TIPAMAR-560661 format. One line per field, with one value per atom (N, C-alpha, C, O): residue in one letter; residue number from 1; x, y, z; atom name. Coordinates in steps of 0.05 Angstrom, whole numbers, plus 5000, padded with zeros to 4 digits. Example, Ala and Ser with C-alpha at 12.3 -4.5 7.8 and 13.67 -1.06 7.14 Angstrom:
2
code <- (A A A A S S S S)
pos <- (1 1 1 1 2 2 2 2)
u <- (5264 5246 5264 5285 5257 5273 5258 5268)
v <- (4886 4910 4934 4934 4955 4979 5001 5023)
w <- (5156 5156 5156 5169 5142 5143 5157 5161)
site <- (N CA C O N CA C O)
//
This chain:
236
code <- (M M M M A A A A Q Q Q Q S S S S Y Y Y Y D D D D C C C C S S S S L L L L C C C C D D D D R R R R Q Q Q Q F F F F S S S S T T T T L L L L W W W W Q Q Q Q F F F F L L L L Q Q Q Q H H H H C C C C D D D D N N N N S S S S P P P P N N N N H H H H P P P P R R R R C C C C P P P P V V V V C C C C G G G G F F F F V V V V G G G G C C C C T T T T W W W W K K K K E E E E F F F F L L L L E E E E H H H H Y Y Y Y R R R R E E E E T T T T D D D D H H H H R R R R T T T T V V V V C C C C R R R R G G G G C C C C I I I I G G G G H H H H W W W W A A A A P P P P E E E E S S S S W W W W G G G G Y Y Y Y D D D D D D D D H H H H L L L L E E E E D D D D E E E E N N N N V V V V C C C C P P P P T T T T C C C C E E E E M M M M H H H H F F F F N N N N S S S S P P P P S S S S N N N N L L L L A A A A H H H H H H H H E E E E M M M M V V V V H H H H L L L L E E E E K K K K S S S S E E E E E E E E C C C C F F F F G G G G C C C C S S S S R R R R T T T T F F F F S S S S T T T T Y Y Y Y P P P P A A A A M M M M I I I I L L L L H H H H V V V V E E E E A A A A G G G G T T T T C C C C T T T T T T T T G G G G L L L L N N N N K K K K L L L L D D D D L L L L N N N N R R R R S S S S A A A A A A A A M M M M C C C C F F F F Q Q Q Q W W W W K K K K A A A A W W W W L L L L N N N N E E E E E E E E Y Y Y Y R R R R D D D D D D D D L L L L L L L L D D D D L L L L R R R R D D D D T T T T E E E E E E E E D D D D Y Y Y Y C C C C E E E E P P P P V V V V R R R R P P P P F F F F K K K K C C C C P P P P E E E E C C C C D D D D V V V V E E E E F F F F T T T T K K K K L L L L S S S S G G G G L L L L F F F F Q Q Q Q H H H H V V V V Y Y Y Y S S S S Q Q Q Q A A A A C C C C Q Q Q Q Q Q Q Q G G G G L L L L F F F F E E E E G G G G K K K K V V V V G G G G R R R R L L L L V V V V K K K K W W W W L L L L H H H H N N N N R R R R H H H H W W W W G G G G V V V V K K K K V V V V G G G G C C C C V V V V K K K K M M M M E E E E E E E E)
pos <- (1 1 1 1 2 2 2 2 3 3 3 3 4 4 4 4 5 5 5 5 6 6 6 6 7 7 7 7 8 8 8 8 9 9 9 9 10 10 10 10 11 11 11 11 12 12 12 12 13 13 13 13 14 14 14 14 15 15 15 15 16 16 16 16 17 17 17 17 18 18 18 18 19 19 19 19 20 20 20 20 21 21 21 21 22 22 22 22 23 23 23 23 24 24 24 24 25 25 25 25 26 26 26 26 27 27 27 27 28 28 28 28 29 29 29 29 30 30 30 30 31 31 31 31 32 32 32 32 33 33 33 33 34 34 34 34 35 35 35 35 36 36 36 36 37 37 37 37 38 38 38 38 39 39 39 39 40 40 40 40 41 41 41 41 42 42 42 42 43 43 43 43 44 44 44 44 45 45 45 45 46 46 46 46 47 47 47 47 48 48 48 48 49 49 49 49 50 50 50 50 51 51 51 51 52 52 52 52 53 53 53 53 54 54 54 54 55 55 55 55 56 56 56 56 57 57 57 57 58 58 58 58 59 59 59 59 60 60 60 60 61 61 61 61 62 62 62 62 63 63 63 63 64 64 64 64 65 65 65 65 66 66 66 66 67 67 67 67 68 68 68 68 69 69 69 69 70 70 70 70 71 71 71 71 72 72 72 72 73 73 73 73 74 74 74 74 75 75 75 75 76 76 76 76 77 77 77 77 78 78 78 78 79 79 79 79 80 80 80 80 81 81 81 81 82 82 82 82 83 83 83 83 84 84 84 84 85 85 85 85 86 86 86 86 87 87 87 87 88 88 88 88 89 89 89 89 90 90 90 90 91 91 91 91 92 92 92 92 93 93 93 93 94 94 94 94 95 95 95 95 96 96 96 96 97 97 97 97 98 98 98 98 99 99 99 99 100 100 100 100 101 101 101 101 102 102 102 102 103 103 103 103 104 104 104 104 105 105 105 105 106 106 106 106 107 107 107 107 108 108 108 108 109 109 109 109 110 110 110 110 111 111 111 111 112 112 112 112 113 113 113 113 114 114 114 114 115 115 115 115 116 116 116 116 117 117 117 117 118 118 118 118 119 119 119 119 120 120 120 120 121 121 121 121 122 122 122 122 123 123 123 123 124 124 124 124 125 125 125 125 126 126 126 126 127 127 127 127 128 128 128 128 129 129 129 129 130 130 130 130 131 131 131 131 132 132 132 132 133 133 133 133 134 134 134 134 135 135 135 135 136 136 136 136 137 137 137 137 138 138 138 138 139 139 139 139 140 140 140 140 141 141 141 141 142 142 142 142 143 143 143 143 144 144 144 144 145 145 145 145 146 146 146 146 147 147 147 147 148 148 148 148 149 149 149 149 150 150 150 150 151 151 151 151 152 152 152 152 153 153 153 153 154 154 154 154 155 155 155 155 156 156 156 156 157 157 157 157 158 158 158 158 159 159 159 159 160 160 160 160 161 161 161 161 162 162 162 162 163 163 163 163 164 164 164 164 165 165 165 165 166 166 166 166 167 167 167 167 168 168 168 168 169 169 169 169 170 170 170 170 171 171 171 171 172 172 172 172 173 173 173 173 174 174 174 174 175 175 175 175 176 176 176 176 177 177 177 177 178 178 178 178 179 179 179 179 180 180 180 180 181 181 181 181 182 182 182 182 183 183 183 183 184 184 184 184 185 185 185 185 186 186 186 186 187 187 187 187 188 188 188 188 189 189 189 189 190 190 190 190 191 191 191 191 192 192 192 192 193 193 193 193 194 194 194 194 195 195 195 195 196 196 196 196 197 197 197 197 198 198 198 198 199 199 199 199 200 200 200 200 201 201 201 201 202 202 202 202 203 203 203 203 204 204 204 204 205 205 205 205 206 206 206 206 207 207 207 207 208 208 208 208 209 209 209 209 210 210 210 210 211 211 211 211 212 212 212 212 213 213 213 213 214 214 214 214 215 215 215 215 216 216 216 216 217 217 217 217 218 218 218 218 219 219 219 219 220 220 220 220 221 221 221 221 222 222 222 222 223 223 223 223 224 224 224 224 225 225 225 225 226 226 226 226 227 227 227 227 228 228 228 228 229 229 229 229 230 230 230 230 231 231 231 231 232 232 232 232 233 233 233 233 234 234 234 234 235 235 235 235 236 236 236 236)
u <- (6540 6518 6493 6494 6470 6446 6435 6437 6424 6412 6386 6370 6381 6356 6342 6354 6316 6300 6286 6271 6293 6283 6259 6259 6240 6217 6222 6220 6228 6234 6209 6211 6185 6160 6153 6144 6158 6150 6173 6170 6197 6222 6223 6228 6217 6218 6237 6243 6247 6267 6256 6244 6261 6251 6274 6292 6273 6296 6293 6313 6268 6264 6249 6234 6253 6239 6209 6193 6201 6172 6159 6137 6172 6161 6158 6139 6178 6178 6155 6141 6152 6130 6103 6084 6101 6075 6068 6045 6089 6085 6075 6056 6088 6080 6051 6037 6043 6016 5995 5972 6002 5982 5983 5963 6005 6007 5990 5989 5977 5962 5979 5970 6005 6024 6031 6045 6021 6027 6001 5993 5987 5961 5964 5985 5943 5943 5935 5921 5945 5936 5906 5899 5888 5860 5852 5829 5870 5863 5871 5855 5896 5907 5914 5921 5914 5921 5950 5958 5967 5995 6001 5989 6020 6028 6057 6074 6063 6090 6103 6090 6128 6142 6156 6166 6158 6169 6152 6138 6153 6139 6150 6135 6176 6187 6175 6169 6170 6158 6129 6121 6115 6088 6088 6072 6105 6106 6113 6101 6133 6141 6118 6114 6104 6081 6059 6049 6052 6031 6039 6023 6065 6074 6075 6069 6083 6085 6057 6054 6038 6012 5991 5970 5996 5976 5950 5929 5953 5930 5922 5899 5942 5936 5953 5974 5943 5958 5972 5960 5999 6015 6029 6039 6029 6044 6071 6073 6092 6119 6127 6145 6115 6122 6113 6125 6091 6079 6070 6061 6073 6065 6035 6026 6020 5991 5984 5998 5961 5953 5923 5908 5914 5885 5878 5895 5852 5842 5848 5843 5858 5864 5841 5845 5817 5794 5783 5766 5792 5780 5794 5814 5781 5793 5811 5820 5815 5830 5858 5866 5872 5900 5900 5916 5881 5880 5873 5884 5855 5848 5872 5876 5887 5911 5931 5943 5936 5955 5947 5964 5921 5911 5911 5920 5901 5898 5924 5927 5944 5969 5992 6015 5986 6006 6029 6052 6021 6040 6048 6031 6074 6084 6076 6083 6061 6052 6075 6071 6098 6120 6137 6143 6146 6163 6150 6161 6125 6109 6121 6115 6137 6146 6122 6106 6121 6099 6109 6132 6092 6099 6078 6055 6086 6067 6050 6033 6053 6036 6035 6054 6014 6012 6034 6044 6043 6064 6091 6106 6096 6121 6121 6141 6098 6095 6100 6114 6087 6090 6120 6129 6134 6162 6178 6196 6172 6187 6182 6201 6157 6151 6167 6169 6179 6196 6220 6231 6229 6253 6246 6265 6221 6213 6207 6203 6206 6200 6222 6246 6215 6235 6248 6234 6274 6288 6285 6301 6263 6256 6257 6253 6263 6264 6293 6310 6299 6326 6333 6317 6357 6366 6372 6385 6361 6365 6392 6399 6408 6435 6457 6479 6451 6470 6455 6431 6469 6456 6444 6434 6446 6435 6405 6392 6394 6365 6356 6371 6331 6320 6292 6279 6283 6256 6234 6212 6240 6220 6233 6257 6216 6225 6237 6259 6225 6237 6265 6283 6269 6295 6316 6339 6308 6326 6333 6357 6314 6319 6338 6356 6334 6352 6380 6399 6383 6410 6423 6447 6408 6419 6426 6447 6408 6412 6438 6453 6444 6468 6494 6516 6492 6515 6529 6552 6514 6526 6521 6531 6507 6502 6527 6540 6533 6557 6555 6575 6531 6528 6540 6545 6545 6556 6535 6542 6510 6488 6485 6492 6475 6470 6445 6431 6439 6414 6413 6391 6435 6435 6426 6412 6435 6427 6397 6383 6386 6358 6341 6320 6351 6337 6335 6313 6357 6356 6337 6323 6337 6319 6290 6273 6284 6257 6248 6225 6268 6262 6261 6249 6272 6273 6247 6239 6233 6209 6188 6185 6174 6155 6131 6117 6128 6106 6117 6104 6140 6153 6136 6139 6118 6101 6084 6075 6080 6062 6076 6062 6103 6117 6139 6154 6142 6164 6154 6137 6166 6160 6177 6201 6164 6176 6201 6220 6201 6223 6249 6271 6249 6274 6282 6302 6266 6272 6299 6314 6306 6332 6355 6375 6351 6373 6377 6400 6356 6359 6370 6386 6361 6372 6402 6416 6411 6440 6456 6479 6443 6457 6466 6486 6451 6457 6445 6423 6460 6451 6435 6447 6409 6392 6395 6388 6404 6408 6433 6435 6451 6476 6476 6489 6463 6464 6446 6448 6427 6408 6413 6421 6409 6414 6394 6399 6371 6349 6338 6342 6326 6315 6295 6277 6298 6279 6267 6279 6243 6228 6221 6199 6239 6233 6211 6198 6206 6188 6161 6160 6140 6113 6097 6102 6077 6060 6038 6025 6035 6015 5986 5969 5982 5955 5948 5926 5966 5959 5977 5973 5997 6014 6033 6045 6036 6056 6084 6088 6102 6128 6150 6148 6172 6194 6221 6223 6241 6268 6282 6299 6274 6286 6265 6242 6274 6256 6248 6226 6267 6260 6239 6223 6237 6216 6189 6170 6187 6162 6154 6131 6173 6167 6158 6140 6172 6164 6136 6121 6129 6103 6081 6061 6083 6062 6063 6042 6087 6089 6074 6062 6075 6062 6032 6019 6022 5993 5982 5960 5998 5990 5968 5953 5965 5944 5934 5943 5918 5907 5926 5920 5948 5967 5982 5993 5983 5997 6025 6031 6043 6071 6074 6090 6060 6063 6039 6034 6026 6002 6001 6014 5986 5982 6008 6026 6010 6032 6058 6079 6058 6082 6091 6114 6072 6078 6093 6111 6084 6098 6126 6144 6130 6157 6174 6198 6164 6179 6188 6211 6169 6176 6197 6215 6194 6213 6241 6261 6244 6270 6283 6307 6268 6279 6286 6307 6270 6276 6301 6317 6303 6326 6352 6373 6352 6377 6385 6408 6365 6371 6361 6366 6346 6337 6318 6317 6303 6285 6260 6248 6252 6228 6203 6203 6183 6159 6148 6138 6148 6136 6150 6139 6175 6190 6185 6193 6171 6164 6135 6118 6127 6100 6085 6087 6071 6055 6031 6030 6013 5988 5989 5999 5979 5978 5956 5951)
v <- (7579 7584 7592 7610 7579 7584 7612 7622 7624 7651 7649 7631 7668 7669 7696 7715 7696 7720 7728 7712 7752 7760 7779 7797 7775 7793 7811 7801 7836 7854 7860 7867 7859 7865 7843 7848 7818 7795 7782 7764 7790 7778 7748 7732 7742 7714 7711 7730 7687 7681 7659 7639 7661 7641 7633 7648 7607 7596 7601 7601 7607 7612 7638 7646 7650 7674 7669 7686 7646 7640 7639 7650 7627 7626 7654 7661 7670 7697 7713 7727 7712 7727 7716 7732 7690 7679 7689 7695 7690 7701 7730 7737 7746 7774 7777 7795 7758 7759 7750 7760 7732 7720 7731 7729 7742 7750 7775 7793 7775 7799 7823 7846 7818 7841 7855 7876 7845 7857 7865 7851 7885 7892 7902 7912 7898 7906 7935 7946 7948 7974 7972 7956 7987 7985 7994 7989 8007 8017 7998 7991 7989 7972 7944 7927 7938 7911 7906 7884 7927 7924 7913 7922 7893 7882 7889 7881 7903 7910 7890 7880 7884 7866 7880 7868 7907 7923 7948 7956 7962 7987 8008 8024 8006 8025 8022 8042 7998 7993 8004 8016 8000 8011 8041 8053 8054 8083 8094 8113 8082 8091 8087 8105 8065 8060 8082 8093 8087 8107 8135 8150 8142 8169 8171 8193 8150 8151 8151 8164 8137 8134 8153 8157 8164 8180 8164 8175 8138 8121 8125 8120 8133 8138 8163 8168 8177 8199 8188 8177 8189 8176 8197 8217 8192 8209 8196 8173 8210 8199 8195 8179 8210 8208 8184 8176 8172 8149 8127 8106 8131 8111 8106 8086 8124 8123 8131 8146 8121 8129 8130 8116 8148 8154 8156 8161 8154 8159 8188 8206 8193 8221 8240 8264 8231 8249 8254 8272 8239 8242 8264 8275 8271 8291 8277 8291 8251 8237 8248 8250 8254 8264 8291 8296 8309 8335 8334 8348 8316 8312 8301 8308 8283 8272 8294 8294 8312 8334 8350 8358 8356 8373 8358 8368 8333 8318 8309 8308 8303 8292 8313 8305 8338 8360 8353 8351 8349 8340 8364 8380 8367 8388 8381 8360 8399 8393 8393 8384 8404 8405 8380 8368 8371 8348 8324 8302 8328 8307 8296 8273 8312 8304 8308 8326 8291 8292 8304 8300 8320 8334 8329 8324 8332 8325 8349 8346 8372 8395 8414 8415 8430 8450 8471 8481 8478 8498 8487 8502 8462 8450 8449 8454 8444 8443 8471 8475 8492 8519 8528 8541 8520 8527 8513 8526 8488 8473 8485 8487 8494 8503 8527 8533 8541 8564 8556 8573 8531 8523 8522 8522 8520 8518 8546 8548 8567 8593 8604 8600 8619 8632 8655 8669 8657 8679 8705 8713 8719 8743 8768 8790 8764 8786 8795 8782 8818 8828 8845 8862 8840 8857 8885 8888 8905 8932 8943 8965 8927 8936 8923 8933 8899 8886 8872 8875 8856 8844 8816 8804 8806 8779 8779 8799 8757 8754 8731 8712 8732 8713 8706 8720 8683 8674 8690 8692 8702 8717 8742 8743 8761 8785 8778 8788 8760 8753 8740 8745 8725 8713 8734 8732 8755 8778 8792 8799 8796 8809 8792 8802 8766 8747 8749 8748 8753 8757 8782 8782 8804 8828 8825 8834 8812 8808 8792 8798 8774 8757 8772 8761 8796 8812 8804 8810 8790 8780 8800 8794 8821 8841 8859 8866 8866 8883 8911 8925 8919 8945 8946 8968 8923 8922 8923 8922 8925 8925 8898 8877 8898 8873 8876 8896 8855 8855 8878 8888 8887 8909 8935 8951 8939 8963 8963 8983 8940 8938 8941 8953 8928 8930 8959 8968 8974 9002 9018 9035 9013 9028 9022 9040 8997 8990 9004 9011 9008 9021 9052 9065 9063 9092 9102 9125 9085 9094 9104 9092 9126 9137 9119 9123 9098 9078 9053 9032 9054 9031 9014 8990 9027 9012 8991 8972 8994 8974 8947 8927 8946 8921 8915 8896 8932 8929 8929 8945 8911 8911 8933 8934 8950 8975 8969 8985 8947 8942 8937 8939 8931 8926 8948 8946 8969 8990 9003 9007 9010 9023 9005 9014 8979 8960 8961 8962 8962 8962 8989 8990 9011 9037 9039 9053 9025 9025 9004 8999 8991 8970 8946 8934 8940 8917 8892 8892 8870 8845 8830 8818 8831 8819 8788 8776 8776 8747 8739 8716 8757 8751 8763 8753 8786 8801 8790 8798 8773 8762 8733 8719 8723 8695 8676 8653 8687 8670 8685 8709 8670 8683 8705 8702 8728 8750 8755 8749 8766 8771 8800 8808 8817 8845 8852 8873 8835 8842 8828 8806 8840 8829 8835 8855 8819 8824 8844 8841 8866 8886 8875 8886 8853 8843 8822 8824 8803 8781 8780 8763 8798 8800 8776 8774 8759 8738 8751 8770 8742 8755 8739 8715 8754 8742 8752 8775 8736 8743 8761 8777 8758 8773 8787 8779 8809 8823 8805 8807 8789 8771 8751 8742 8744 8726 8739 8726 8765 8779 8780 8775 8786 8787 8760 8757 8739 8712 8705 8692 8713 8708 8720 8706 8745 8758 8748 8748 8741 8731 8705 8699 8688 8662 8663 8643 8688 8692 8677 8666 8677 8665 8681 8670 8706 8723 8742 8740 8761 8780 8802 8816 8805 8826 8818 8796 8836 8831 8842 8860 8833 8841 8869 8885 8877 8903 8921 8939 8917 8934 8940 8926 8960 8966 8974 8986 8967 8976 8963 8976 8937 8924 8935 8938 8942 8955 8981 8988 8996 9022 9017 9033 8995 8988 8981 8989 8965 8958 8983 8986 9002 9027 9043 9054 9044 9059 9048 9063 9021 9009 9014 9019 9012 9016 9045 9051 9063 9092 9099 9116 9088 9095 9083 9097 9058 9044 9043 9043 9042 9039 9061 9061 9080 9103 9095 9108 9073 9063 9081 9086 9089 9105 9087 9063 9100 9085 9069 9047 9080 9066 9041 9024 9037 9014 8990 8968 8995 8974 8968 8987 8943 8935 8937 8919 8958 8961 8979 8994 8976 8992 9015 9013 9038 9061 9057 9075)
w <- (5480 5498 5483 5466 5488 5474 5480 5502 5459 5463 5478 5474 5496 5511 5505 5497 5511 5506 5533 5544 5542 5569 5566 5549 5584 5586 5611 5633 5607 5629 5646 5669 5633 5648 5668 5690 5660 5676 5690 5707 5684 5695 5689 5706 5664 5655 5631 5617 5628 5606 5589 5599 5562 5543 5525 5519 5518 5502 5472 5458 5463 5434 5430 5448 5407 5400 5399 5407 5388 5386 5413 5416 5433 5460 5472 5485 5466 5477 5465 5479 5438 5425 5433 5436 5437 5446 5474 5480 5491 5518 5517 5531 5501 5498 5489 5496 5471 5460 5480 5479 5498 5516 5544 5559 5553 5581 5587 5571 5611 5619 5625 5626 5628 5632 5607 5607 5584 5558 5544 5525 5554 5542 5513 5505 5498 5470 5467 5484 5446 5439 5432 5414 5445 5439 5411 5403 5397 5371 5349 5331 5350 5328 5337 5320 5363 5372 5376 5382 5374 5378 5406 5425 5408 5433 5438 5422 5460 5466 5484 5503 5480 5497 5520 5539 5518 5540 5542 5523 5565 5568 5548 5538 5543 5524 5496 5483 5488 5462 5461 5441 5483 5485 5483 5469 5499 5499 5472 5462 5459 5432 5412 5395 5415 5397 5400 5381 5425 5431 5421 5411 5425 5417 5387 5376 5374 5344 5331 5310 5343 5330 5341 5329 5365 5380 5386 5389 5388 5395 5424 5431 5441 5469 5477 5467 5497 5509 5533 5552 5534 5554 5572 5562 5598 5617 5621 5631 5614 5617 5646 5652 5664 5692 5707 5726 5698 5712 5694 5703 5667 5647 5646 5635 5658 5655 5626 5614 5616 5589 5587 5601 5569 5566 5537 5520 5531 5504 5497 5513 5472 5465 5467 5472 5463 5462 5490 5494 5511 5537 5553 5545 5576 5594 5615 5634 5613 5633 5638 5661 5616 5619 5632 5650 5624 5636 5666 5683 5673 5701 5717 5740 5704 5716 5723 5744 5704 5708 5733 5749 5735 5757 5784 5804 5783 5808 5820 5845 5803 5813 5813 5816 5808 5808 5788 5796 5763 5743 5725 5717 5720 5703 5674 5664 5660 5633 5613 5590 5620 5602 5602 5581 5626 5628 5642 5643 5652 5665 5690 5698 5704 5731 5750 5746 5771 5790 5816 5824 5829 5854 5875 5869 5900 5922 5931 5949 5918 5925 5901 5886 5899 5878 5880 5860 5905 5908 5898 5885 5903 5892 5862 5849 5851 5821 5810 5791 5823 5813 5814 5796 5836 5838 5816 5804 5810 5789 5762 5746 5756 5729 5721 5697 5740 5733 5716 5701 5719 5703 5673 5657 5666 5638 5626 5602 5642 5632 5615 5621 5594 5578 5594 5608 5591 5605 5591 5574 5597 5584 5602 5593 5628 5647 5649 5661 5636 5635 5660 5669 5671 5693 5683 5663 5697 5688 5694 5686 5709 5715 5698 5696 5686 5669 5647 5644 5631 5608 5613 5594 5637 5643 5642 5649 5634 5634 5652 5658 5661 5681 5673 5659 5684 5677 5691 5681 5714 5729 5741 5745 5749 5763 5790 5796 5806 5832 5828 5844 5807 5802 5796 5804 5782 5776 5802 5806 5820 5846 5863 5876 5862 5876 5866 5882 5840 5828 5839 5845 5842 5853 5882 5891 5897 5926 5930 5950 5913 5916 5910 5914 5899 5892 5867 5862 5849 5824 5801 5778 5805 5784 5781 5801 5757 5752 5763 5764 5771 5784 5812 5822 5824 5851 5872 5896 5864 5884 5897 5885 5922 5936 5953 5951 5969 5984 6004 6010 6015 6034 6021 6033 5996 5981 5976 5980 5967 5962 5987 5987 6009 6034 6044 6053 6042 6050 6033 6043 6007 5989 5996 5997 6002 6010 6035 6039 6054 6079 6076 6093 6055 6050 6038 6043 6023 6009 6029 6051 6023 6042 6048 6068 6032 6038 6050 6049 6063 6074 6093 6095 6107 6127 6114 6127 6088 6074 6071 6071 6069 6065 6085 6081 6105 6124 6153 6160 6169 6198 6211 6208 6226 6236 6253 6252 6268 6287 6273 6285 6247 6233 6213 6200 6212 6193 6197 6178 6222 6227 6219 6209 6224 6215 6185 6176 6170 6141 6131 6113 6144 6136 6142 6128 6163 6170 6156 6162 6136 6120 6137 6131 6158 6174 6161 6149 6162 6151 6173 6191 6171 6192 6193 6213 6171 6171 6187 6195 6190 6205 6233 6251 6237 6262 6284 6307 6276 6296 6300 6282 6325 6331 6319 6316 6312 6300 6276 6274 6258 6234 6240 6257 6227 6229 6202 6182 6202 6177 6175 6184 6164 6162 6143 6146 6122 6101 6105 6116 6094 6097 6072 6058 6066 6043 6052 6072 6037 6043 6044 6057 6030 6027 6049 6061 6054 6073 6097 6114 6099 6123 6127 6148 6107 6109 6109 6094 6126 6130 6116 6112 6109 6094 6104 6114 6101 6110 6089 6095 6063 6042 6025 6024 6012 5994 5970 5961 5961 5939 5947 5930 5972 5982 5979 5972 5985 5982 5953 5946 5935 5906 5896 5879 5905 5897 5906 5891 5930 5941 5924 5917 5917 5901 5872 5858 5862 5835 5832 5811 5853 5852 5855 5856 5858 5861 5886 5886 5907 5932 5946 5963 5939 5950 5929 5906 5936 5917 5908 5888 5922 5915 5889 5887 5869 5845 5846 5863 5829 5829 5819 5830 5798 5786 5790 5774 5812 5818 5848 5864 5855 5883 5897 5885 5923 5939 5931 5930 5924 5914 5887 5882 5871 5845 5849 5834 5869 5875 5886 5881 5901 5910 5887 5886 5868 5844 5829 5821 5825 5811 5826 5814 5852 5869 5866 5863 5868 5866 5839 5838 5818 5791 5786 5774 5795 5791 5808 5799 5831 5849 5840 5840 5832 5826 5796 5789 5779 5751 5733 5709 5744 5729 5706 5686 5710 5690 5689 5710 5666 5664 5670 5666 5681 5689 5667 5671 5643 5620 5612 5597 5622 5614 5633 5627 5654 5673 5672 5673 5669 5666 5692 5709 5697 5721 5716 5697 5735 5733 5752 5774 5743 5760 5780 5797)
site <- (N CA C O N CA C O N CA C O N CA C O N CA C O N CA C O N CA C O N CA C O N CA C O N CA C O N CA C O N CA C O N CA C O N CA C O N CA C O N CA C O N CA C O N CA C O N CA C O N CA C O N CA C O N CA C O N CA C O N CA C O N CA C O N CA C O N CA C O N CA C O N CA C O N CA C O N CA C O N CA C O N CA C O N CA C O N CA C O N CA C O N CA C O N CA C O N CA C O N CA C O N CA C O N CA C O N CA C O N CA C O N CA C O N CA C O N CA C O N CA C O N CA C O N CA C O N CA C O N CA C O N CA C O N CA C O N CA C O N CA C O N CA C O N CA C O N CA C O N CA C O N CA C O N CA C O N CA C O N CA C O N CA C O N CA C O N CA C O N CA C O N CA C O N CA C O N CA C O N CA C O N CA C O N CA C O N CA C O N CA C O N CA C O N CA C O N CA C O N CA C O N CA C O N CA C O N CA C O N CA C O N CA C O N CA C O N CA C O N CA C O N CA C O N CA C O N CA C O N CA C O N CA C O N CA C O N CA C O N CA C O N CA C O N CA C O N CA C O N CA C O N CA C O N CA C O N CA C O N CA C O N CA C O N CA C O N CA C O N CA C O N CA C O N CA C O N CA C O N CA C O N CA C O N CA C O N CA C O N CA C O N CA C O N CA C O N CA C O N CA C O N CA C O N CA C O N CA C O N CA C O N CA C O N CA C O N CA C O N CA C O N CA C O N CA C O N CA C O N CA C O N CA C O N CA C O N CA C O N CA C O N CA C O N CA C O N CA C O N CA C O N CA C O N CA C O N CA C O N CA C O N CA C O N CA C O N CA C O N CA C O N CA C O N CA C O N CA C O N CA C O N CA C O N CA C O N CA C O N CA C O N CA C O N CA C O N CA C O N CA C O N CA C O N CA C O N CA C O N CA C O N CA C O N CA C O N CA C O N CA C O N CA C O N CA C O N CA C O N CA C O N CA C O N CA C O N CA C O N CA C O N CA C O N CA C O N CA C O N CA C O N CA C O N CA C O N CA C O N CA C O N CA C O N CA C O N CA C O N CA C O N CA C O N CA C O N CA C O N CA C O N CA C O N CA C O N CA C O N CA C O N CA C O N CA C O N CA C O N CA C O N CA C O N CA C O N CA C O N CA C O N CA C O N CA C O N CA C O N CA C O N CA C O N CA C O N CA C O N CA C O N CA C O N CA C O N CA C O N CA C O N CA C O N CA C O N CA C O N CA C O N CA C O N CA C O N CA C O N CA C O N CA C O N CA C O N CA C O N CA C O N CA C O N CA C O N CA C O N CA C O N CA C O N CA C O N CA C O N CA C O)
//
């Protein structure tokens, strides 16, 4: 059986190597490198060429490419919600921000065990799930949040007694309830970790380690882990 040469870009087949190379050289589907004239017979060859030579800046997520000196690639990252680390594309800035957490270094250590996490909210979620060796879970954290003398800043009053009594509001109510709220913008949350994730994502002016939420962070650590104030990054 005679050997054939396939062009994956054009979905065409050629009987000789010469015909195949001539096609790659002449077809509009095989653009030349604007710097050196290289002609790729597949997108993979083009991408490898650009990455090896830096003749173009290439986005792995969509195969778009730009002059290295231009702002085109940076504009593309911003306009299309592209992760600068892996170049995945997302349909909203919030989805991109959520994804980018997977690339963060796990530098946030749980004060109850030796596990580390990429963010403080992720560490709190770990405790809420009951996976910390201290035995703490979401009911313990909820009650502590309700015990603090400044509880009105982050808690809806109608659910305070439930949290103090260690009731699971996610199971005891027929519909979702949101005991927690942001002190700055009043957005409500079903879990304490949701509040921390909200302020960590800079969705409003409230910071994670400052103001009323910062005081909640300090209260939880002093109550459950005995961490000295100086060990927690927060502003007075």
